[in-house]
Structures are given as C-alpha cells and as structure tokens.
N, C-alpha and C positions, 0 to 999 in steps of 0.2 A: 328650624332649630339647628344651630351650628354644633357640630360634633367636635370633640377634642382634636381629632385628626385634621379636620377642616381648618381649625384655628392654627394648628402647627404648620399646615401647608401655606398659610398666609405669611409666615415668618421667613425672611430671607435665610438661605442656608448658612450664610456666614455668621448670623447671630446665634445659631445653635452651637457653634464651636468657639465663639469669641468670648473671652473672659475679661474684655476690657471694661473699665469703669469701676473696678474694685481694687485698684492699686492703693496700697496703704491700709486696706481693710483685712483684718485677720478673720478668715472664715471660721465660724463657730463649729468646733468639732462635735459638740453635743447635739447640734441640729441635724436631723435625719436628711434634710434637704441639702444643707450646705456641705456636708461631708462627702457627698457623692457629686462630683463635678457635672456629670452628664445629667443627673436628675435636677441639680440646681439650675442649670441653664434652661432645661425644658420647662421647669416650674415657672421661672421668671418670665419666659417668653409667653406662656399661657396666661399668666396674671396680667401681663401687659396687653394682651389681646382680648381681655374682658371675660375670661372663663371663670365660672363659679368654682369654688373649692372642690365640689363633687366632680365637676368636669375634669379638673386637673388630676384628681385621684384616679379617675377612669383612664386618663391618658397614660398613667404610670403603671397600669396593670402588668405590662410586660417587664418593666424594670423591677417592680416589687416581687414578681415571681422568681427572679434570680437572687433575691436577697433573703437572709435569715429573717425570721419573724421579728426579732428585736431591732432589725435594721430597716424594716419596711416603713414607708411614708404613710401617714394617716391624715385625715382631715385636720386633726389638731396640729400635726406637724406643719401642714401647709398654712394654717391660720397663724401659728406662732412665727413662722418664717416670714409671712407677709407683713406682720406688724413690727417685727424686730430687725430683720436682716435685709429684706427687699428694699426698704427705703435707703439703706446705706449703699447697697450694691447698684441700685438704679435710681438715683435721686430724682431725675425728671419724670421717669416712668412711674415711680411710686406716687408722685403728685397726681397723675392722671388716674391711677388705681384708687387713690383715696377719694377722688371726686366720684368715681364710678360706684364705690361701695356706699358712700353717703347718700347719693341720689337713689341707688337701688333700695336702700333701707327706707327712705322717705316714700317710695312708690310701692312698697310691699313686695319687692322682688327679692327672692331668696338667693343671695350670692354665696351662701355656704353650702346648702344641700341641694339647691336647684340644679337641674340638668340642662337649663337654657342659659344663653349668654346673659351676663349681668348688666349689659349695656342698656341704658334707657335714653330716650330723647333728650331729657334734661342733662344727663351726664355728657351726652355727645356735644350739645351746644356749649356747655360750660368748658369742656375740654378744648373745643375750637377757640373759645374766647381766651383761655389761658395760653394756648399754643400761639395764637396770634399776638398776644402781649409779649411773649418771649421774643418773637420776631421784631416787634416794635421797638423794644429796648436794646436790640442788638446795635452795636456801634456802627455797623455798615448799612443799617436801614435808613433810608431817606424819607422824610415826611414833607410833602409839598405844603406851601402856604395855604392853599384852598382847603385841603383836608384839615389843617390845623385850625382854621377859622370855623369850619363846620363843627369840629369837636368843642371849641371854645364856646360857641353859641349854644350847643346842647347842654354843656356843663352849666352855663349860666342859667338856662331855663330850669334845669333840675334844682339848682341852688335857690332860685326865686320861688319855685313851687313849694319847697320845703319851708322857706322863710315865711310864706303867707299863712301857714297853718300854725296852731298853737303847739309849742313843744311839750314833750312829756313832762318836763319839770313844771311848766305852767299849769298843766292839767292836774298834776298831783297837788300843787299848791292850792288850786281852787277847790279840789275835793277836801283837802285838809281844812279849809276855811268853812266849808259847808258842815263838816263834822263838828267843828268847834262851835258853830252857831247853834246846831241842834243840841249839843250837850249843855250849852250855857242857857238855853231857852226852854227846852222841854224837860219836864220832870224825869228823874232817873228811872222811875217806875215804868215809864213808857218806852224806854230805849229798846227793850227786847221786842216789843210789839212793832216798832218802826223797822228794826233789823229784819224781823220775820216777813214784813210786807215787802221790803226791798228785795229779799231773797226770792220771794215768789214772783215778783215782777221781773227780775233778771232771768229767771228760768221760764218765763212765758206763761206763768200761772196767774190768772186773774184773781185778785183778793176777794174773798167772800163778802157779799153785801149784808150789812147788819140792818135787818128790817126795822129794828127798834131805834135806829139812829135818828137823831134830831136834825140831820142835815137837810137843808132847805131844797125842795124839789118843786120848781115852778110849774111842772105839769101835773102835780098832785091835785086832782079835782076835789079831794075830800076836805080841803081847807076851806073854812068859812071866810067870807069877805073881810070880817073884822080881824081874823087871825092873819090873813094875808097882808093886810095893811100894817099890822104890827111887825111882821117879819121884814117887810120892805122898808118901813120907816125906822 
C-alpha cells in the first residue's frame, strides 16, 4: 500500500513549486484547496499520482494543523476541488484522474475513503492508451507505412466483424414484429399469461407443468391405440 508520503516522493521537486498551467485561470477564493497555494499544489500532485481523497487528506495533516478550523481542508473540499478546479488547472492530468476514478468505481475500489491507491489495472492500461494517442497525434510523431497498414487491416477486421452481426436496430425491429404478431393473433385475455411465462423464462425459472393440459405427449403410455391414431391423424 502506497502512503501519501511515498506518492509525494515520486513527484519531481519542481512540480511542487511550479504553478504553470493555470495561466488565465482565476483561483477560486472560496475553495479551501485553491486559496492556499502550497496546499493546492500538493493536492494536485497527489491526485495526479492516484491517491484516494482520504490519502490526500492524511498527507495534509501538517498543513491543516497550522490552519484555523474554518480554513482546514476536508474530504468534501478535495472532492469539490477535483471536480471543479483540478480539470482547469491540469487539463491533461485531469483526464487521467477521470479515467482512474471511473475504473475504480467500476471495480469497487473506494477512491474517496480508501487508504490504498485508487489505481487499477484497467485504469493503467486505458491511461497508457490515451497517453500514447496524445503522442500519436503530435505533429512531430512519424508513423511508418508498415505500422499504418497493420492498423488499417485491424480496423477493417473490426468493421467486418460488426457488419456480419445484426444491428441493435434490426433486433428491435424483429422484436417489435413478434410483439405485433402476438397481439394481433392471440386473444387479449392471454397476454398477461404470455408475459408471465416470458418473465419466468428470462429469469431462469421453468414454467410449471399443467398436468391437466391436453398437450400431446408421444411417450404417454396411457393413450389407447385408437386415441393415438386420432391425435396423429
């Protein structure tokens, strides 16, 4: 488990004092994080490095101890700062933080109150993908013909695989036709019964067998030969 101090140690010293990237942005004086420059930089660095809100708060214990109660940073302060001000102050890094929080939520990782890093394997891989795309679209990046042909082939394979299956619109159209056929053929008094059986089937429940039903069973030995002939013919 990474501690807040360990996360801070991973950040270059220059970033802890560098306020670049917020030119033209008016720091929000009502935000307990923004109005203290040292706290703001530390919080932003920890958010970038995948710390949970609880870990960020723990890292601020020394800073909070020097502040009046009304000035101290809370988890709510960090949450609000992350959603409202962090994206403006650190556009690219906020993108990675958004990926981290979305994937953490999907994987049941508590990125608010948890004391472990909020980084998940899925967030790591998606961040690598996004970061590599940023490099790809850079005007100085060169992509050779061979790499382009491989990408084109894989893209075409993906397009073909999707084209071979029915689209969602086609599936919905077919379902609509089935519903229309049932409603125009089956008496309305039986609609509820059909819906009930479909519901049980969808939920993996076998519909009860009606022992008094007249449905033909070829294995029923109780049928006399003449009755069997009548049913078959």
